[in-house]
TORKOL-4160 file (C-alpha; in steps of 0.2 Angstrom, whole numbers, padded with zeros to 4 digits, m for minus):
326
<pt num="1" X="m0008" Y="0127" Z="0200"/>
<pt num="2" X="m0009" Y="0146" Z="0206"/>
<pt num="3" X="m0020" Y="0159" Z="0208"/>
<pt num="4" X="m0030" Y="0166" Z="0194"/>
<pt num="5" X="m0043" Y="0182" Z="0195"/>
<pt num="6" X="m0061" Y="0179" Z="0199"/>
<pt num="7" X="m0069" Y="0182" Z="0181"/>
<pt num="8" X="m0059" Y="0166" Z="0177"/>
<pt num="9" X="m0071" Y="0153" Z="0185"/>
<pt num="10" X="m0084" Y="0162" Z="0173"/>
<pt num="11" X="m0072" Y="0155" Z="0158"/>
<pt num="12" X="m0072" Y="0138" Z="0165"/>
<pt num="13" X="m0088" Y="0136" Z="0168"/>
<pt num="14" X="m0090" Y="0142" Z="0148"/>
<pt num="15" X="m0082" Y="0131" Z="0141"/>
<pt num="16" X="m0085" Y="0115" Z="0152"/>
<pt num="17" X="m0095" Y="0107" Z="0140"/>
<pt num="18" X="m0084" Y="0107" Z="0126"/>
<pt num="19" X="m0066" Y="0104" Z="0133"/>
<pt num="20" X="m0061" Y="0088" Z="0145"/>
<pt num="21" X="m0056" Y="0090" Z="0164"/>
<pt num="22" X="m0035" Y="0091" Z="0159"/>
<pt num="23" X="m0036" Y="0104" Z="0147"/>
<pt num="24" X="m0044" Y="0114" Z="0159"/>
<pt num="25" X="m0033" Y="0112" Z="0172"/>
<pt num="26" X="m0019" Y="0115" Z="0160"/>
<pt num="27" X="m0028" Y="0131" Z="0155"/>
<pt num="28" X="m0029" Y="0136" Z="0173"/>
<pt num="29" X="m0008" Y="0132" Z="0175"/>
<pt num="30" X="m0007" Y="0141" Z="0160"/>
<pt num="31" X="m0015" Y="0154" Z="0163"/>
<pt num="32" X="m0010" Y="0156" Z="0179"/>
<pt num="33" X="0007" Y="0159" Z="0172"/>
<pt num="34" X="0000" Y="0174" Z="0160"/>
<pt num="35" X="m0007" Y="0182" Z="0174"/>
<pt num="36" X="0009" Y="0180" Z="0185"/>
<pt num="37" X="0016" Y="0190" Z="0171"/>
<pt num="38" X="0006" Y="0204" Z="0168"/>
<pt num="39" X="0007" Y="0208" Z="0188"/>
<pt num="40" X="0025" Y="0207" Z="0188"/>
<pt num="41" X="0033" Y="0212" Z="0169"/>
<pt num="42" X="0022" Y="0227" Z="0163"/>
<pt num="43" X="0023" Y="0243" Z="0173"/>
<pt num="44" X="0001" Y="0245" Z="0171"/>
<pt num="45" X="m0001" Y="0230" Z="0182"/>
<pt num="46" X="0013" Y="0232" Z="0192"/>
<pt num="47" X="0002" Y="0239" Z="0209"/>
<pt num="48" X="m0010" Y="0224" Z="0208"/>
<pt num="49" X="m0009" Y="0206" Z="0214"/>
<pt num="50" X="m0016" Y="0191" Z="0201"/>
<pt num="51" X="m0033" Y="0189" Z="0212"/>
<pt num="52" X="m0035" Y="0209" Z="0212"/>
<pt num="53" X="m0037" Y="0209" Z="0192"/>
<pt num="54" X="m0056" Y="0213" Z="0185"/>
<pt num="55" X="m0059" Y="0208" Z="0167"/>
<pt num="56" X="m0061" Y="0226" Z="0163"/>
<pt num="57" X="m0042" Y="0226" Z="0164"/>
<pt num="58" X="m0040" Y="0214" Z="0152"/>
<pt num="59" X="m0044" Y="0229" Z="0140"/>
<pt num="60" X="m0028" Y="0236" Z="0145"/>
<pt num="61" X="m0018" Y="0223" Z="0136"/>
<pt num="62" X="m0010" Y="0224" Z="0121"/>
<pt num="63" X="m0004" Y="0212" Z="0108"/>
<pt num="64" X="0011" Y="0219" Z="0109"/>
<pt num="65" X="0010" Y="0213" Z="0125"/>
<pt num="66" X="0006" Y="0196" Z="0123"/>
<pt num="67" X="0022" Y="0194" Z="0110"/>
<pt num="68" X="0033" Y="0201" Z="0126"/>
<pt num="69" X="0024" Y="0186" Z="0136"/>
<pt num="70" X="0028" Y="0173" Z="0123"/>
<pt num="71" X="0047" Y="0180" Z="0122"/>
<pt num="72" X="0046" Y="0181" Z="0142"/>
<pt num="73" X="0042" Y="0163" Z="0139"/>
<pt num="74" X="0059" Y="0157" Z="0134"/>
<pt num="75" X="0066" Y="0157" Z="0151"/>
<pt num="76" X="0057" Y="0162" Z="0165"/>
<pt num="77" X="0055" Y="0159" Z="0184"/>
<pt num="78" X="0039" Y="0154" Z="0192"/>
<pt num="79" X="0036" Y="0148" Z="0210"/>
<pt num="80" X="0053" Y="0149" Z="0213"/>
<pt num="81" X="0058" Y="0135" Z="0198"/>
<pt num="82" X="0068" Y="0143" Z="0182"/>
<pt num="83" X="0058" Y="0137" Z="0168"/>
<pt num="84" X="0063" Y="0136" Z="0147"/>
<pt num="85" X="0047" Y="0132" Z="0136"/>
<pt num="86" X="0049" Y="0128" Z="0118"/>
<pt num="87" X="0040" Y="0133" Z="0102"/>
<pt num="88" X="0028" Y="0119" Z="0107"/>
<pt num="89" X="0026" Y="0124" Z="0126"/>
<pt num="90" X="0023" Y="0141" Z="0120"/>
<pt num="91" X="0011" Y="0136" Z="0106"/>
<pt num="92" X="0000" Y="0127" Z="0123"/>
<pt num="93" X="0002" Y="0143" Z="0132"/>
<pt num="94" X="m0004" Y="0156" Z="0116"/>
<pt num="95" X="m0019" Y="0144" Z="0116"/>
<pt num="96" X="m0024" Y="0146" Z="0135"/>
<pt num="97" X="m0022" Y="0163" Z="0132"/>
<pt num="98" X="m0031" Y="0165" Z="0115"/>
<pt num="99" X="m0045" Y="0155" Z="0120"/>
<pt num="100" X="m0050" Y="0167" Z="0138"/>
<pt num="101" X="m0049" Y="0181" Z="0124"/>
<pt num="102" X="m0059" Y="0174" Z="0112"/>
<pt num="103" X="m0072" Y="0169" Z="0127"/>
<pt num="104" X="m0076" Y="0185" Z="0133"/>
<pt num="105" X="m0075" Y="0196" Z="0118"/>
<pt num="106" X="m0090" Y="0185" Z="0109"/>
<pt num="107" X="m0097" Y="0188" Z="0127"/>
<pt num="108" X="m0097" Y="0208" Z="0123"/>
<pt num="109" X="m0086" Y="0210" Z="0138"/>
<pt num="110" X="m0071" Y="0214" Z="0129"/>
<pt num="111" X="m0069" Y="0228" Z="0117"/>
<pt num="112" X="m0056" Y="0218" Z="0105"/>
<pt num="113" X="m0049" Y="0202" Z="0104"/>
<pt num="114" X="m0030" Y="0208" Z="0104"/>
<pt num="115" X="m0026" Y="0188" Z="0105"/>
<pt num="116" X="m0030" Y="0182" Z="0088"/>
<pt num="117" X="m0014" Y="0195" Z="0081"/>
<pt num="118" X="m0003" Y="0184" Z="0088"/>
<pt num="119" X="0003" Y="0171" Z="0076"/>
<pt num="120" X="0006" Y="0152" Z="0085"/>
<pt num="121" X="0025" Y="0148" Z="0087"/>
<pt num="122" X="0030" Y="0137" Z="0072"/>
<pt num="123" X="0030" Y="0119" Z="0079"/>
<pt num="124" X="0043" Y="0110" Z="0070"/>
<pt num="125" X="0038" Y="0092" Z="0070"/>
<pt num="126" X="0048" Y="0077" Z="0072"/>
<pt num="127" X="0050" Y="0061" Z="0062"/>
<pt num="128" X="0036" Y="0049" Z="0067"/>
<pt num="129" X="0043" Y="0033" Z="0070"/>
<pt num="130" X="0035" Y="0016" Z="0064"/>
<pt num="131" X="0036" Y="0001" Z="0063"/>
<pt num="132" X="0037" Y="m0006" Z="0045"/>
<pt num="133" X="0029" Y="m0024" Z="0040"/>
<pt num="134" X="0042" Y="m0036" Z="0042"/>
<pt num="135" X="0046" Y="m0027" Z="0059"/>
<pt num="136" X="0029" Y="m0029" Z="0066"/>
<pt num="137" X="0034" Y="m0046" Z="0064"/>
<pt num="138" X="0050" Y="m0048" Z="0071"/>
<pt num="139" X="0040" Y="m0040" Z="0088"/>
<pt num="140" X="0027" Y="m0053" Z="0087"/>
<pt num="141" X="0038" Y="m0069" Z="0086"/>
<pt num="142" X="0050" Y="m0057" Z="0100"/>
<pt num="143" X="0035" Y="m0062" Z="0112"/>
<pt num="144" X="0031" Y="m0079" Z="0105"/>
<pt num="145" X="0048" Y="m0086" Z="0105"/>
<pt num="146" X="0060" Y="m0072" Z="0115"/>
<pt num="147" X="0081" Y="m0072" Z="0110"/>
<pt num="148" X="0092" Y="m0063" Z="0117"/>
<pt num="149" X="0084" Y="m0063" Z="0135"/>
<pt num="150" X="0090" Y="m0067" Z="0151"/>
<pt num="151" X="0086" Y="m0081" Z="0162"/>
<pt num="152" X="0073" Y="m0069" Z="0172"/>
<pt num="153" X="0064" Y="m0063" Z="0158"/>
<pt num="154" X="0063" Y="m0079" Z="0150"/>
<pt num="155" X="0053" Y="m0087" Z="0166"/>
<pt num="156" X="0044" Y="m0070" Z="0167"/>
<pt num="157" X="0040" Y="m0073" Z="0150"/>
<pt num="158" X="0033" Y="m0089" Z="0151"/>
<pt num="159" X="0018" Y="m0082" Z="0163"/>
<pt num="160" X="0016" Y="m0068" Z="0154"/>
<pt num="161" X="0017" Y="m0073" Z="0136"/>
<pt num="162" X="m0002" Y="m0074" Z="0131"/>
<pt num="163" X="m0005" Y="m0058" Z="0139"/>
<pt num="164" X="0008" Y="m0050" Z="0131"/>
<pt num="165" X="0005" Y="m0057" Z="0113"/>
<pt num="166" X="m0014" Y="m0052" Z="0116"/>
<pt num="167" X="m0009" Y="m0033" Z="0122"/>
<pt num="168" X="0002" Y="m0031" Z="0108"/>
<pt num="169" X="m0008" Y="m0038" Z="0094"/>
<pt num="170" X="m0022" Y="m0027" Z="0100"/>
<pt num="171" X="m0010" Y="m0010" Z="0099"/>
<pt num="172" X="m0004" Y="m0016" Z="0081"/>
<pt num="173" X="m0022" Y="m0022" Z="0076"/>
<pt num="174" X="m0033" Y="m0009" Z="0081"/>
<pt num="175" X="m0024" Y="0007" Z="0085"/>
<pt num="176" X="m0031" Y="0007" Z="0105"/>
<pt num="177" X="m0025" Y="0021" Z="0115"/>
<pt num="178" X="m0013" Y="0014" Z="0130"/>
<pt num="179" X="m0026" Y="0023" Z="0143"/>
<pt num="180" X="m0042" Y="0014" Z="0133"/>
<pt num="181" X="m0032" Y="m0004" Z="0134"/>
<pt num="182" X="m0029" Y="m0004" Z="0153"/>
<pt num="183" X="m0048" Y="0001" Z="0155"/>
<pt num="184" X="m0055" Y="m0013" Z="0146"/>
<pt num="185" X="m0064" Y="m0025" Z="0156"/>
<pt num="186" X="m0068" Y="m0043" Z="0154"/>
<pt num="187" X="m0086" Y="m0038" Z="0148"/>
<pt num="188" X="m0080" Y="m0024" Z="0136"/>
<pt num="189" X="m0076" Y="m0039" Z="0124"/>
<pt num="190" X="m0087" Y="m0047" Z="0112"/>
<pt num="191" X="m0081" Y="m0063" Z="0101"/>
<pt num="192" X="m0096" Y="m0064" Z="0089"/>
<pt num="193" X="m0093" Y="m0046" Z="0083"/>
<pt num="194" X="m0077" Y="m0047" Z="0085"/>
<pt num="195" X="m0080" Y="m0030" Z="0094"/>
<pt num="196" X="m0073" Y="m0021" Z="0110"/>
<pt num="197" X="m0080" Y="m0007" Z="0121"/>
<pt num="198" X="m0069" Y="0009" Z="0125"/>
<pt num="199" X="m0072" Y="0026" Z="0134"/>
<pt num="200" X="m0064" Y="0037" Z="0123"/>
<pt num="201" X="m0055" Y="0052" Z="0129"/>
<pt num="202" X="m0068" Y="0066" Z="0134"/>
<pt num="203" X="m0081" Y="0052" Z="0142"/>
<pt num="204" X="m0087" Y="0046" Z="0126"/>
<pt num="205" X="m0091" Y="0027" Z="0123"/>
<pt num="206" X="m0085" Y="0020" Z="0106"/>
<pt num="207" X="m0086" Y="0003" Z="0099"/>
<pt num="208" X="m0069" Y="m0003" Z="0089"/>
<pt num="209" X="m0069" Y="m0018" Z="0079"/>
<pt num="210" X="m0053" Y="m0031" Z="0077"/>
<pt num="211" X="m0049" Y="m0044" Z="0063"/>
<pt num="212" X="m0050" Y="m0062" Z="0066"/>
<pt num="213" X="m0028" Y="m0061" Z="0068"/>
<pt num="214" X="m0032" Y="m0050" Z="0084"/>
<pt num="215" X="m0047" Y="m0062" Z="0088"/>
<pt num="216" X="m0037" Y="m0078" Z="0092"/>
<pt num="217" X="m0024" Y="m0067" Z="0103"/>
<pt num="218" X="m0037" Y="m0062" Z="0112"/>
<pt num="219" X="m0047" Y="m0076" Z="0114"/>
<pt num="220" X="m0033" Y="m0086" Z="0118"/>
<pt num="221" X="m0030" Y="m0074" Z="0134"/>
<pt num="222" X="m0048" Y="m0072" Z="0137"/>
<pt num="223" X="m0048" Y="m0092" Z="0140"/>
<pt num="224" X="m0031" Y="m0090" Z="0151"/>
<pt num="225" X="m0039" Y="m0075" Z="0161"/>
<pt num="226" X="m0056" Y="m0082" Z="0164"/>
<pt num="227" X="m0047" Y="m0096" Z="0174"/>
<pt num="228" X="m0039" Y="m0086" Z="0185"/>
<pt num="229" X="m0046" Y="m0088" Z="0202"/>
<pt num="230" X="m0034" Y="m0078" Z="0212"/>
<pt num="231" X="m0045" Y="m0061" Z="0208"/>
<pt num="232" X="m0063" Y="m0054" Z="0208"/>
<pt num="233" X="m0057" Y="m0040" Z="0197"/>
<pt num="234" X="m0066" Y="m0036" Z="0181"/>
<pt num="235" X="m0050" Y="m0030" Z="0175"/>
<pt num="236" X="m0046" Y="m0037" Z="0156"/>
<pt num="237" X="m0028" Y="m0036" Z="0158"/>
<pt num="238" X="m0021" Y="m0041" Z="0174"/>
<pt num="239" X="m0001" Y="m0039" Z="0182"/>
<pt num="240" X="0007" Y="m0053" Z="0190"/>
<pt num="241" X="0000" Y="m0047" Z="0205"/>
<pt num="242" X="m0018" Y="m0050" Z="0198"/>
<pt num="243" X="m0023" Y="m0033" Z="0197"/>
<pt num="244" X="m0028" Y="m0022" Z="0185"/>
<pt num="245" X="m0013" Y="m0017" Z="0175"/>
<pt num="246" X="m0005" Y="m0002" Z="0175"/>
<pt num="247" X="0000" Y="0012" Z="0159"/>
<pt num="248" X="0018" Y="0010" Z="0165"/>
<pt num="249" X="0018" Y="m0009" Z="0167"/>
<pt num="250" X="0011" Y="m0010" Z="0148"/>
<pt num="251" X="0025" Y="0002" Z="0141"/>
<pt num="252" X="0040" Y="m0007" Z="0150"/>
<pt num="253" X="0032" Y="m0024" Z="0140"/>
<pt num="254" X="0031" Y="m0015" Z="0126"/>
<pt num="255" X="0052" Y="m0009" Z="0127"/>
<pt num="256" X="0057" Y="m0026" Z="0133"/>
<pt num="257" X="0050" Y="m0032" Z="0116"/>
<pt num="258" X="0056" Y="m0021" Z="0105"/>
<pt num="259" X="0074" Y="m0017" Z="0111"/>
<pt num="260" X="0076" Y="m0034" Z="0105"/>
<pt num="261" X="0066" Y="m0034" Z="0089"/>
<pt num="262" X="0070" Y="m0016" Z="0084"/>
<pt num="263" X="0085" Y="m0006" Z="0095"/>
<pt num="264" X="0089" Y="0006" Z="0081"/>
<pt num="265" X="0070" Y="0014" Z="0088"/>
<pt num="266" X="0062" Y="0020" Z="0102"/>
<pt num="267" X="0045" Y="0010" Z="0101"/>
<pt num="268" X="0031" Y="0018" Z="0113"/>
<pt num="269" X="0011" Y="0010" Z="0114"/>
<pt num="270" X="0008" Y="0025" Z="0106"/>
<pt num="271" X="0022" Y="0021" Z="0092"/>
<pt num="272" X="0010" Y="0004" Z="0089"/>
<pt num="273" X="m0006" Y="0017" Z="0088"/>
<pt num="274" X="0006" Y="0025" Z="0075"/>
<pt num="275" X="0008" Y="0009" Z="0065"/>
<pt num="276" X="m0009" Y="0005" Z="0063"/>
<pt num="277" X="m0014" Y="0021" Z="0057"/>
<pt num="278" X="m0001" Y="0021" Z="0045"/>
<pt num="279" X="m0007" Y="0004" Z="0040"/>
<pt num="280" X="m0023" Y="0009" Z="0038"/>
<pt num="281" X="m0021" Y="0024" Z="0030"/>
<pt num="282" X="m0008" Y="0016" Z="0017"/>
<pt num="283" X="m0022" Y="0002" Z="0014"/>
<pt num="284" X="m0037" Y="0015" Z="0013"/>
<pt num="285" X="m0031" Y="0030" Z="0009"/>
<pt num="286" X="m0045" Y="0037" Z="0018"/>
<pt num="287" X="m0039" Y="0049" Z="0030"/>
<pt num="288" X="m0055" Y="0053" Z="0037"/>
<pt num="289" X="m0057" Y="0035" Z="0039"/>
<pt num="290" X="m0040" Y="0033" Z="0050"/>
<pt num="291" X="m0047" Y="0047" Z="0059"/>
<pt num="292" X="m0063" Y="0039" Z="0065"/>
<pt num="293" X="m0056" Y="0023" Z="0070"/>
<pt num="294" X="m0043" Y="0032" Z="0079"/>
<pt num="295" X="m0052" Y="0044" Z="0088"/>
<pt num="296" X="m0046" Y="0059" Z="0082"/>
<pt num="297" X="m0058" Y="0073" Z="0084"/>
<pt num="298" X="m0049" Y="0085" Z="0070"/>
<pt num="299" X="m0043" Y="0076" Z="0053"/>
<pt num="300" X="m0031" Y="0090" Z="0054"/>
<pt num="301" X="m0022" Y="0079" Z="0069"/>
<pt num="302" X="m0024" Y="0064" Z="0059"/>
<pt num="303" X="m0015" Y="0073" Z="0044"/>
<pt num="304" X="m0001" Y="0080" Z="0052"/>
<pt num="305" X="0004" Y="0061" Z="0060"/>
<pt num="306" X="0001" Y="0054" Z="0043"/>
<pt num="307" X="0007" Y="0066" Z="0030"/>
<pt num="308" X="0024" Y="0057" Z="0027"/>
<pt num="309" X="0013" Y="0042" Z="0019"/>
<pt num="310" X="0005" Y="0056" Z="0007"/>
<pt num="311" X="0019" Y="0053" Z="m0002"/>
<pt num="312" X="0016" Y="0033" Z="m0005"/>
<pt num="313" X="0000" Y="0038" Z="m0008"/>
<pt num="314" X="0007" Y="0051" Z="m0022"/>
<pt num="315" X="0021" Y="0041" Z="m0030"/>
<pt num="316" X="0008" Y="0026" Z="m0033"/>
<pt num="317" X="m0004" Y="0036" Z="m0042"/>
<pt num="318" X="0010" Y="0042" Z="m0056"/>
<pt num="319" X="0007" Y="0025" Z="m0064"/>
<pt num="320" X="m0010" Y="0024" Z="m0061"/>
<pt num="321" X="m0015" Y="0032" Z="m0077"/>
<pt num="322" X="m0011" Y="0026" Z="m0096"/>
<pt num="323" X="m0007" Y="0038" Z="m0109"/>
<pt num="324" X="m0006" Y="0025" Z="m0122"/>
<pt num="325" X="m0004" Y="0007" Z="m0122"/>
<pt num="326" X="0013" Y="0000" Z="m0125"/>
């Protein structure tokens, strides 16, 4: 992660209550690159080591210096490695710098917040890949009755079919994150209320609800899972080794089935989550509901992912209002 000036400790303590540990780790890494740039590339800091920088020295940083930092990020060397950053990576590093300057400026410890003058790099969003309704059917059919599988894959499928169908149905029917799915325990499932308990990003607990269709797939696996006497693990989804299934194993099983059912699309667990979000948005037109169910703290995150579906909503609106009866 690299060294940081001593005053950064106050910054990380100050943002602890509103950030996740992963966010703070990424901020530390990105700020390390920023301070490395200051002492190596700006003459005003060339007599300093990073750990010798004091908070007052940030007053000497100008908006032009930060712009130069963004340009530097296109191709640079750090800790002996040559690194290239795209606009998304640059934006993340600028966000860390902005957060640092904002924190100390709001604490009246900096004369100005020059970082606010720098615009975020424009990120060109990629087309969101998701499954259409008929493709969802193909994926689930492929899981229940595989085609184009090798003999070995068919043998594996006999042992994992019920589990795999429950996993895929849960993704497609609730929009659960892969980290949330692999963390599920037997006692998290409540079939009386068709609900389950998960731990969201940031450590918050939430209750999600599922349809009867999801309940059927889960219940079939659940009953089979409870008969497994070879493990004391409370995990809901188990690997063939009777251990809690891991993220990588889930990614591989999604790829295994989807590569046959939709070979032209690269489907991942997150794409299945996007498929659920898309379908929910299409059915409700309520972006706030989608954000709440998916666990997005910022509705703009949801809006970005499902902006393409807004076109469907606008098209459907065209025929809603009649001017004259024919």
